[in-house]
PDB file as gemmi writes it, atoms N, CA and C in Angstrom:
CRYST1    1.000    1.000    1.000  90.00  90.00  90.00 P 1                      
ATOM      1  N   UNK A   1     -67.028  28.707 -50.144  1.00  0.00           N  
ATOM      2  CA  UNK A   1     -66.895  28.346 -51.540  1.00  0.00           C  
ATOM      3  C   UNK A   1     -67.632  27.058 -51.822  1.00  0.00           C  
ATOM      4  N   UNK A   2     -68.252  27.025 -52.909  1.00  0.00           N  
ATOM      5  CA  UNK A   2     -68.958  25.805 -53.283  1.00  0.00           C  
ATOM      6  C   UNK A   2     -68.115  25.027 -54.291  1.00  0.00           C  
ATOM      7  N   UNK A   3     -68.211  23.699 -54.178  1.00  0.00           N  
ATOM      8  CA  UNK A   3     -67.457  22.847 -55.086  1.00  0.00           C  
ATOM      9  C   UNK A   3     -68.280  22.631 -56.340  1.00  0.00           C  
ATOM     10  N   UNK A   4     -67.591  22.404 -57.462  1.00  0.00           N  
ATOM     11  CA  UNK A   4     -68.349  22.165 -58.692  1.00  0.00           C  
ATOM     12  C   UNK A   4     -69.156  20.872 -58.551  1.00  0.00           C  
ATOM     13  N   UNK A   5     -70.291  20.808 -59.159  1.00  0.00           N  
ATOM     14  CA  UNK A   5     -71.124  19.600 -59.042  1.00  0.00           C  
ATOM     15  C   UNK A   5     -70.401  18.392 -59.647  1.00  0.00           C  
ATOM     16  N   UNK A   6     -70.552  17.253 -58.989  1.00  0.00           N  
ATOM     17  CA  UNK A   6     -69.947  16.020 -59.490  1.00  0.00           C  
ATOM     18  C   UNK A   6     -70.805  15.483 -60.609  1.00  0.00           C  
ATOM     19  N   UNK A   7     -70.136  15.078 -61.644  1.00  0.00           N  
ATOM     20  CA  UNK A   7     -70.901  14.488 -62.735  1.00  0.00           C  
ATOM     21  C   UNK A   7     -71.130  13.015 -62.425  1.00  0.00           C  
ATOM     22  N   UNK A   8     -72.227  12.493 -62.817  1.00  0.00           N  
ATOM     23  CA  UNK A   8     -72.524  11.087 -62.528  1.00  0.00           C  
ATOM     24  C   UNK A   8     -71.567  10.171 -63.300  1.00  0.00           C  
ATOM     25  N   UNK A   9     -71.223   9.066 -62.676  1.00  0.00           N  
ATOM     26  CA  UNK A   9     -70.345   8.098 -63.338  1.00  0.00           C  
ATOM     27  C   UNK A   9     -71.118   7.362 -64.421  1.00  0.00           C  
ATOM     28  N   UNK A  10     -70.404   7.084 -65.437  1.00  0.00           N  
ATOM     29  CA  UNK A  10     -71.010   6.263 -66.481  1.00  0.00           C  
ATOM     30  C   UNK A  10     -70.405   4.869 -66.373  1.00  0.00           C  
ATOM     31  N   UNK A  11     -71.012   3.907 -67.002  1.00  0.00           N  
ATOM     32  CA  UNK A  11     -70.522   2.541 -66.954  1.00  0.00           C  
ATOM     33  C   UNK A  11     -69.102   2.467 -67.513  1.00  0.00           C  
ATOM     34  N   UNK A  12     -68.835   3.220 -68.560  1.00  0.00           N  
ATOM     35  CA  UNK A  12     -67.521   3.193 -69.174  1.00  0.00           C  
ATOM     36  C   UNK A  12     -66.462   3.695 -68.190  1.00  0.00           C  
ATOM     37  N   UNK A  13     -66.733   4.752 -67.437  1.00  0.00           N  
ATOM     38  CA  UNK A  13     -65.786   5.270 -66.458  1.00  0.00           C  
ATOM     39  C   UNK A  13     -65.537   4.231 -65.354  1.00  0.00           C  
ATOM     40  N   UNK A  14     -66.569   3.596 -64.887  1.00  0.00           N  
ATOM     41  CA  UNK A  14     -66.430   2.595 -63.825  1.00  0.00           C  
ATOM     42  C   UNK A  14     -65.601   1.417 -64.311  1.00  0.00           C  
ATOM     43  N   UNK A  15     -65.832   0.983 -65.523  1.00  0.00           N  
ATOM     44  CA  UNK A  15     -65.071  -0.144 -66.076  1.00  0.00           C  
ATOM     45  C   UNK A  15     -63.604   0.240 -66.226  1.00  0.00           C  
ATOM     46  N   UNK A  16     -63.347   1.424 -66.738  1.00  0.00           N  
ATOM     47  CA  UNK A  16     -61.968   1.880 -66.908  1.00  0.00           C  
ATOM     48  C   UNK A  16     -61.258   1.957 -65.566  1.00  0.00           C  
ATOM     49  N   UNK A  17     -61.951   2.497 -64.562  1.00  0.00           N  
ATOM     50  CA  UNK A  17     -61.359   2.588 -63.229  1.00  0.00           C  
ATOM     51  C   UNK A  17     -61.126   1.212 -62.632  1.00  0.00           C  
ATOM     52  N   UNK A  18     -62.062   0.293 -62.823  1.00  0.00           N  
ATOM     53  CA  UNK A  18     -61.919  -1.060 -62.297  1.00  0.00           C  
ATOM     54  C   UNK A  18     -60.742  -1.773 -62.971  1.00  0.00           C  
ATOM     55  N   UNK A  19     -60.617  -1.621 -64.279  1.00  0.00           N  
ATOM     56  CA  UNK A  19     -59.507  -2.245 -64.991  1.00  0.00           C  
ATOM     57  C   UNK A  19     -58.170  -1.669 -64.530  1.00  0.00           C  
ATOM     58  N   UNK A  20     -58.117  -0.369 -64.316  1.00  0.00           N  
ATOM     59  CA  UNK A  20     -56.880   0.262 -63.851  1.00  0.00           C  
ATOM     60  C   UNK A  20     -56.532  -0.235 -62.445  1.00  0.00           C  
ATOM     61  N   UNK A  21     -57.544  -0.354 -61.578  1.00  0.00           N  
ATOM     62  CA  UNK A  21     -57.302  -0.836 -60.222  1.00  0.00           C  
ATOM     63  C   UNK A  21     -56.845  -2.295 -60.239  1.00  0.00           C  
ATOM     64  N   UNK A  22     -57.454  -3.117 -61.098  1.00  0.00           N  
ATOM     65  CA  UNK A  22     -57.074  -4.523 -61.202  1.00  0.00           C  
ATOM     66  C   UNK A  22     -55.642  -4.652 -61.710  1.00  0.00           C  
ATOM     67  N   UNK A  23     -55.310  -3.864 -62.725  1.00  0.00           N  
ATOM     68  CA  UNK A  23     -53.966  -3.912 -63.290  1.00  0.00           C  
ATOM     69  C   UNK A  23     -52.944  -3.505 -62.238  1.00  0.00           C  
ATOM     70  N   UNK A  24     -53.261  -2.479 -61.471  1.00  0.00           N  
ATOM     71  CA  UNK A  24     -52.349  -2.011 -60.436  1.00  0.00           C  
ATOM     72  C   UNK A  24     -52.160  -3.072 -59.354  1.00  0.00           C  
ATOM     73  N   UNK A  25     -53.219  -3.777 -59.016  1.00  0.00           N  
ATOM     74  CA  UNK A  25     -53.157  -4.780 -57.952  1.00  0.00           C  
ATOM     75  C   UNK A  25     -52.489  -6.070 -58.406  1.00  0.00           C  
ATOM     76  N   UNK A  26     -52.527  -6.361 -59.695  1.00  0.00           N  
ATOM     77  CA  UNK A  26     -52.002  -7.636 -60.169  1.00  0.00           C  
ATOM     78  C   UNK A  26     -50.684  -7.519 -60.918  1.00  0.00           C  
ATOM     79  N   UNK A  27     -50.220  -6.324 -61.163  1.00  0.00           N  
ATOM     80  CA  UNK A  27     -48.958  -6.156 -61.876  1.00  0.00           C  
ATOM     81  C   UNK A  27     -47.812  -6.358 -60.914  1.00  0.00           C  
ATOM     82  N   UNK A  28     -46.889  -7.222 -61.301  1.00  0.00           N  
ATOM     83  CA  UNK A  28     -45.725  -7.496 -60.472  1.00  0.00           C  
ATOM     84  C   UNK A  28     -44.800  -6.281 -60.535  1.00  0.00           C  
ATOM     85  N   UNK A  29     -44.379  -5.785 -59.374  1.00  0.00           N  
ATOM     86  CA  UNK A  29     -43.491  -4.631 -59.392  1.00  0.00           C  
ATOM     87  C   UNK A  29     -42.152  -4.987 -60.023  1.00  0.00           C  
ATOM     88  N   UNK A  30     -41.566  -4.044 -60.692  1.00  0.00           N  
ATOM     89  CA  UNK A  30     -40.273  -4.262 -61.323  1.00  0.00           C  
ATOM     90  C   UNK A  30     -39.217  -4.335 -60.230  1.00  0.00           C  
ATOM     91  N   UNK A  31     -38.458  -5.419 -60.254  1.00  0.00           N  
ATOM     92  CA  UNK A  31     -37.429  -5.594 -59.249  1.00  0.00           C  
ATOM     93  C   UNK A  31     -36.130  -4.970 -59.735  1.00  0.00           C  
ATOM     94  N   UNK A  32     -35.365  -4.488 -58.793  1.00  0.00           N  
ATOM     95  CA  UNK A  32     -34.069  -3.907 -59.130  1.00  0.00           C  
ATOM     96  C   UNK A  32     -33.176  -5.005 -59.693  1.00  0.00           C  
ATOM     97  N   UNK A  33     -32.342  -4.680 -60.656  1.00  0.00           N  
ATOM     98  CA  UNK A  33     -31.463  -5.705 -61.215  1.00  0.00           C  
ATOM     99  C   UNK A  33     -30.503  -6.231 -60.152  1.00  0.00           C  
ATOM    100  N   UNK A  34     -30.212  -7.514 -60.249  1.00  0.00           N  
ATOM    101  CA  UNK A  34     -29.316  -8.151 -59.296  1.00  0.00           C  
ATOM    102  C   UNK A  34     -27.887  -7.784 -59.674  1.00  0.00           C  
ATOM    103  N   UNK A  35     -27.182  -7.228 -58.724  1.00  0.00           N  
ATOM    104  CA  UNK A  35     -25.786  -6.863 -58.963  1.00  0.00           C  
ATOM    105  C   UNK A  35     -24.919  -8.043 -58.572  1.00  0.00           C  
ATOM    106  N   UNK A  36     -24.172  -8.539 -59.536  1.00  0.00           N  
ATOM    107  CA  UNK A  36     -23.319  -9.680 -59.265  1.00  0.00           C  
ATOM    108  C   UNK A  36     -22.004  -9.204 -58.670  1.00  0.00           C  
ATOM    109  N   UNK A  37     -21.548  -9.959 -57.677  1.00  0.00           N  
ATOM    110  CA  UNK A  37     -20.249  -9.646 -57.116  1.00  0.00           C  
ATOM    111  C   UNK A  37     -19.182  -9.993 -58.138  1.00  0.00           C  
ATOM    112  N   UNK A  38     -18.242  -9.128 -58.272  1.00  0.00           N  
ATOM    113  CA  UNK A  38     -17.114  -9.430 -59.152  1.00  0.00           C  
ATOM    114  C   UNK A  38     -15.935  -9.820 -58.282  1.00  0.00           C  
ATOM    115  N   UNK A  39     -15.302 -10.889 -58.660  1.00  0.00           N  
ATOM    116  CA  UNK A  39     -14.153 -11.352 -57.902  1.00  0.00           C  
ATOM    117  C   UNK A  39     -12.988 -10.395 -58.134  1.00  0.00           C  
ATOM    118  N   UNK A  40     -12.398  -9.976 -57.054  1.00  0.00           N  
ATOM    119  CA  UNK A  40     -11.228  -9.125 -57.150  1.00  0.00           C  
ATOM    120  C   UNK A  40     -10.003 -10.010 -57.307  1.00  0.00           C  
ATOM    121  N   UNK A  41      -9.129  -9.679 -58.226  1.00  0.00           N  
ATOM    122  CA  UNK A  41      -7.947 -10.525 -58.419  1.00  0.00           C  
ATOM    123  C   UNK A  41      -7.086 -10.534 -57.164  1.00  0.00           C  
ATOM    124  N   UNK A  42      -6.618 -11.714 -56.790  1.00  0.00           N  
ATOM    125  CA  UNK A  42      -5.731 -11.839 -55.651  1.00  0.00           C  
ATOM    126  C   UNK A  42      -6.437 -11.924 -54.302  1.00  0.00           C  
ATOM    127  N   UNK A  43      -7.749 -11.721 -54.261  1.00  0.00           N  
ATOM    128  CA  UNK A  43      -8.480 -11.807 -53.006  1.00  0.00           C  
ATOM    129  C   UNK A  43      -8.949 -13.257 -52.847  1.00  0.00           C  
ATOM    130  N   UNK A  44      -8.593 -13.855 -51.746  1.00  0.00           N  
ATOM    131  CA  UNK A  44      -8.971 -15.245 -51.494  1.00  0.00           C  
ATOM    132  C   UNK A  44      -9.964 -15.289 -50.339  1.00  0.00           C  
ATOM    133  N   UNK A  45     -10.806 -16.287 -50.359  1.00  0.00           N  
ATOM    134  CA  UNK A  45     -11.795 -16.470 -49.305  1.00  0.00           C  
ATOM    135  C   UNK A  45     -11.604 -17.855 -48.703  1.00  0.00           C  
ATOM    136  N   UNK A  46     -11.622 -17.912 -47.385  1.00  0.00           N  
ATOM    137  CA  UNK A  46     -11.456 -19.196 -46.718  1.00  0.00           C  
ATOM    138  C   UNK A  46     -12.772 -19.967 -46.763  1.00  0.00           C  
ATOM    139  N   UNK A  47     -12.687 -21.219 -47.212  1.00  0.00           N  
ATOM    140  CA  UNK A  47     -13.862 -22.080 -47.273  1.00  0.00           C  
ATOM    141  C   UNK A  47     -13.488 -23.461 -46.739  1.00  0.00           C  
ATOM    142  N   UNK A  48     -14.497 -24.221 -46.422  1.00  0.00           N  
ATOM    143  CA  UNK A  48     -14.305 -25.610 -46.045  1.00  0.00           C  
ATOM    144  C   UNK A  48     -14.805 -26.445 -47.219  1.00  0.00           C  
ATOM    145  N   UNK A  49     -13.998 -27.393 -47.652  1.00  0.00           N  
ATOM    146  CA  UNK A  49     -14.325 -28.163 -48.846  1.00  0.00           C  
ATOM    147  C   UNK A  49     -14.047 -29.634 -48.579  1.00  0.00           C  
ATOM    148  N   UNK A  50     -15.017 -30.474 -48.874  1.00  0.00           N  
ATOM    149  CA  UNK A  50     -14.819 -31.912 -48.716  1.00  0.00           C  
ATOM    150  C   UNK A  50     -14.417 -32.503 -50.062  1.00  0.00           C  
ATOM    151  N   UNK A  51     -13.223 -33.104 -50.086  1.00  0.00           N  
ATOM    152  CA  UNK A  51     -12.750 -33.764 -51.304  1.00  0.00           C  
ATOM    153  C   UNK A  51     -12.224 -35.147 -50.923  1.00  0.00           C  
ATOM    154  N   UNK A  52     -12.139 -36.003 -51.901  1.00  0.00           N  
ATOM    155  CA  UNK A  52     -11.660 -37.364 -51.651  1.00  0.00           C  
ATOM    156  C   UNK A  52     -10.198 -37.340 -51.196  1.00  0.00           C  
ATOM    157  N   UNK A  53      -9.847 -38.284 -50.343  1.00  0.00           N  
ATOM    158  CA  UNK A  53      -8.502 -38.350 -49.785  1.00  0.00           C  
ATOM    159  C   UNK A  53      -7.439 -38.483 -50.878  1.00  0.00           C  
ATOM    160  N   UNK A  54      -7.707 -39.316 -51.892  1.00  0.00           N  
ATOM    161  CA  UNK A  54      -6.703 -39.501 -52.944  1.00  0.00           C  
ATOM    162  C   UNK A  54      -6.485 -38.220 -53.751  1.00  0.00           C  
ATOM    163  N   UNK A  55      -7.517 -37.424 -53.915  1.00  0.00           N  
ATOM    164  CA  UNK A  55      -7.378 -36.149 -54.627  1.00  0.00           C  
ATOM    165  C   UNK A  55      -6.509 -35.204 -53.796  1.00  0.00           C  
ATOM    166  N   UNK A  56      -6.766 -35.157 -52.498  1.00  0.00           N  
ATOM    167  CA  UNK A  56      -5.979 -34.309 -51.608  1.00  0.00           C  
ATOM    168  C   UNK A  56      -4.512 -34.745 -51.618  1.00  0.00           C  
ATOM    169  N   UNK A  57      -4.282 -36.035 -51.525  1.00  0.00           N  
ATOM    170  CA  UNK A  57      -2.912 -36.550 -51.540  1.00  0.00           C  
ATOM    171  C   UNK A  57      -2.201 -36.208 -52.847  1.00  0.00           C  
ATOM    172  N   UNK A  58      -2.933 -36.247 -53.957  1.00  0.00           N  
ATOM    173  CA  UNK A  58      -2.350 -35.898 -55.259  1.00  0.00           C  
ATOM    174  C   UNK A  58      -1.816 -34.464 -55.240  1.00  0.00           C  
ATOM    175  N   UNK A  59      -2.630 -33.530 -54.750  1.00  0.00           N  
ATOM    176  CA  UNK A  59      -2.219 -32.126 -54.750  1.00  0.00           C  
ATOM    177  C   UNK A  59      -1.163 -31.842 -53.679  1.00  0.00           C  
ATOM    178  N   UNK A  60      -1.234 -32.533 -52.538  1.00  0.00           N  
ATOM    179  CA  UNK A  60      -0.254 -32.313 -51.482  1.00  0.00           C  
ATOM    180  C   UNK A  60       1.071 -33.010 -51.783  1.00  0.00           C  
ATOM    181  N   UNK A  61       1.052 -33.956 -52.705  1.00  0.00           N  
ATOM    182  CA  UNK A  61       2.250 -34.726 -53.034  1.00  0.00           C  
ATOM    183  C   UNK A  61       3.395 -33.890 -53.564  1.00  0.00           C  
ATOM    184  N   UNK A  62       3.115 -32.778 -54.186  1.00  0.00           N  
ATOM    185  CA  UNK A  62       4.165 -31.918 -54.744  1.00  0.00           C  
ATOM    186  C   UNK A  62       4.645 -30.879 -53.737  1.00  0.00           C  
ATOM    187  N   UNK A  63       4.197 -30.995 -52.485  1.00  0.00           N  
ATOM    188  CA  UNK A  63       4.696 -30.100 -51.446  1.00  0.00           C  
ATOM    189  C   UNK A  63       3.868 -28.836 -51.283  1.00  0.00           C  
ATOM    190  N   UNK A  64       4.492 -27.814 -50.653  1.00  0.00           N  
ATOM    191  CA  UNK A  64       3.784 -26.557 -50.376  1.00  0.00           C  
ATOM    192  C   UNK A  64       3.198 -25.940 -51.650  1.00  0.00           C  
ATOM    193  N   UNK A  65       2.090 -25.250 -51.477  1.00  0.00           N  
ATOM    194  CA  UNK A  65       1.402 -24.639 -52.611  1.00  0.00           C  
ATOM    195  C   UNK A  65       0.253 -25.488 -53.132  1.00  0.00           C  
ATOM    196  N   UNK A  66      -0.068 -26.559 -52.406  1.00  0.00           N  
ATOM    197  CA  UNK A  66      -1.116 -27.465 -52.882  1.00  0.00           C  
ATOM    198  C   UNK A  66      -2.473 -26.774 -52.976  1.00  0.00           C  
ATOM    199  N   UNK A  67      -2.739 -25.805 -52.082  1.00  0.00           N  
ATOM    200  CA  UNK A  67      -4.017 -25.091 -52.144  1.00  0.00           C  
ATOM    201  C   UNK A  67      -4.094 -24.239 -53.415  1.00  0.00           C  
ATOM    202  N   UNK A  68      -2.974 -23.629 -53.774  1.00  0.00           N  
ATOM    203  CA  UNK A  68      -2.946 -22.837 -55.009  1.00  0.00           C  
ATOM    204  C   UNK A  68      -3.134 -23.735 -56.235  1.00  0.00           C  
ATOM    205  N   UNK A  69      -2.575 -24.929 -56.183  1.00  0.00           N  
ATOM    206  CA  UNK A  69      -2.742 -25.863 -57.308  1.00  0.00           C  
ATOM    207  C   UNK A  69      -4.199 -26.325 -57.425  1.00  0.00           C  
ATOM    208  N   UNK A  70      -4.844 -26.558 -56.285  1.00  0.00           N  
ATOM    209  CA  UNK A  70      -6.274 -26.914 -56.321  1.00  0.00           C  
ATOM    210  C   UNK A  70      -7.077 -25.752 -56.896  1.00  0.00           C  
ATOM    211  N   UNK A  71      -6.756 -24.533 -56.469  1.00  0.00           N  
ATOM    212  CA  UNK A  71      -7.445 -23.343 -56.975  1.00  0.00           C  
ATOM    213  C   UNK A  71      -7.269 -23.229 -58.493  1.00  0.00           C  
ATOM    214  N   UNK A  72      -6.040 -23.451 -58.973  1.00  0.00           N  
ATOM    215  CA  UNK A  72      -5.779 -23.362 -60.413  1.00  0.00           C  
ATOM    216  C   UNK A  72      -6.570 -24.425 -61.173  1.00  0.00           C  
ATOM    217  N   UNK A  73      -6.629 -25.644 -60.608  1.00  0.00           N  
ATOM    218  CA  UNK A  73      -7.378 -26.725 -61.260  1.00  0.00           C  
ATOM    219  C   UNK A  73      -8.865 -26.403 -61.301  1.00  0.00           C  
ATOM    220  N   UNK A  74      -9.399 -25.815 -60.228  1.00  0.00           N  
ATOM    221  CA  UNK A  74     -10.806 -25.449 -60.196  1.00  0.00           C  
ATOM    222  C   UNK A  74     -11.112 -24.315 -61.190  1.00  0.00           C  
ATOM    223  N   UNK A  75     -10.203 -23.354 -61.276  1.00  0.00           N  
ATOM    224  CA  UNK A  75     -10.391 -22.245 -62.226  1.00  0.00           C  
ATOM    225  C   UNK A  75     -10.431 -22.799 -63.654  1.00  0.00           C  
ATOM    226  N   UNK A  76      -9.515 -23.727 -63.963  1.00  0.00           N  
ATOM    227  CA  UNK A  76      -9.463 -24.319 -65.293  1.00  0.00           C  
ATOM    228  C   UNK A  76     -10.745 -25.094 -65.587  1.00  0.00           C  
ATOM    229  N   UNK A  77     -11.204 -25.883 -64.609  1.00  0.00           N  
ATOM    230  CA  UNK A  77     -12.434 -26.668 -64.778  1.00  0.00           C  
ATOM    231  C   UNK A  77     -13.656 -25.765 -64.960  1.00  0.00           C  
ATOM    232  N   UNK A  78     -13.642 -24.592 -64.304  1.00  0.00           N  
ATOM    233  CA  UNK A  78     -14.758 -23.656 -64.406  1.00  0.00           C  
ATOM    234  C   UNK A  78     -14.674 -22.801 -65.676  1.00  0.00           C  
ATOM    235  N   UNK A  79     -13.561 -22.900 -66.392  1.00  0.00           N  
ATOM    236  CA  UNK A  79     -13.412 -22.126 -67.614  1.00  0.00           C  
ATOM    237  C   UNK A  79     -13.075 -20.669 -67.356  1.00  0.00           C  
ATOM    238  N   UNK A  80     -12.431 -20.401 -66.247  1.00  0.00           N  
ATOM    239  CA  UNK A  80     -12.072 -19.021 -65.904  1.00  0.00           C  
ATOM    240  C   UNK A  80     -10.637 -18.708 -66.253  1.00  0.00           C  
TER     241      UNK A  80                                                      
END                                                                             
């Protein structure tokens, strides 16, 4: 079988192809949207936190539950 004859390229075809190739090479690929973690209610995560001694003493002064009180104060400060 013989293939159909190739038609000669014209300047317009070459320019169009070059522009398409340039666009393909320089276009930033679309990134997948970032999925934010949602905090589950009641789930706590252990962290290490450096705070001033007087702040720690303030929260520990009322006895057990001082970590929950710090958490509540941080939630309030964060507007949550």
